[in-house]
C-alpha positions, 0 to 999 in steps of 0.5 A, spaced: 421 487 267 422 479 268 427 474 265 425 467 267 428 460 266 433 454 269 440 453 271 444 448 272 449 449 278 456 445 280 459 446 286 466 445 287 469 444 295 475 448 296 480 447 302 481 452 307 483 448 314 484 455 318 477 457 316 471 454 320 466 454 314 465 451 307 468 455 301 465 453 294 467 455 287 460 456 283 459 454 276 452 455 273 449 455 266 443 459 265 438 457 260 431 461 258 431 468 258 438 469 261 443 465 257 450 464 259 454 462 265 455 464 272 462 463 276 463 465 283 465 463 290 460 461 296 462 461 303 457 457 308 456 455 315 452 450 319 451 450 326 450 443 330 443 445 331 442 445 323 441 453 322 445 455 316 447 461 312 451 462 306 453 468 302 456 468 295 458 473 289 457 471 282 459 474 276 454 473 270 456 473 263 451 472 257 445 475 255 438 477 258 432 478 254 437 478 248 441 484 251 449 482 251 453 483 257 455 482 264 453 483 271 454 481 279 449 477 283 450 478 291 447 472 294 445 471 302 441 466 305 439 463 311 436 456 313 433 453 319 428 448 321 422 453 321 424 458 315 428 459 309 430 466 306 434 467 300 436 474 297 439 475 291 441 482 288 444 485 282 450 489 285 448 496 283 453 499 278 456 492 276 452 492 269 457 492 262 455 492 255 448 492 253 446 490 260 450 497 263 445 500 268 441 494 270 438 493 277 434 488 280 433 482 284 433 474 283 428 469 285 431 462 285 426 456 286 428 448 287 424 443 285 425 435 284 433 437 283 431 443 278 433 450 279 429 455 276 430 463 276 426 469 275 430 475 274 426 482 276 430 487 273 430 494 270 435 498 265 
C-alpha cells in the first residue's frame, strides 16, 4: 500500500567536540498521504575524499492514509562520487494507535530543493 507526498526538513547542528562526526536534530513536516511531523537524531561522517555516511532515527507522529498513530523510521545512507544509497525502513513493532503493526520502507527523492517520499507499507 503506498502513501506519497512531500516534506520539509530542518536540521539543527549539535555540538559534540569529542566525537569526530556531525550530529544533527531532525525536524520534519509531512504533507500528502502522510500528515504529521517527524523528529529525530542524525549522525554523519564525510571523508576528505568526499565519501559520506549517515544514520538517523526518526519518530513519525500523525496519520497515514487517514489512520492516526506513530512509528519509528530508521535511516541509513552512503554517498560517494560514483553512487548513492539511501535506505529508510519502519522499525518492526514500533507502530502505535491505528498504525500498530505497520511495516515497510520509504523512498526519498530530492529535486530542486524539494523532498518527496513514497512510503510502501503493510498493516
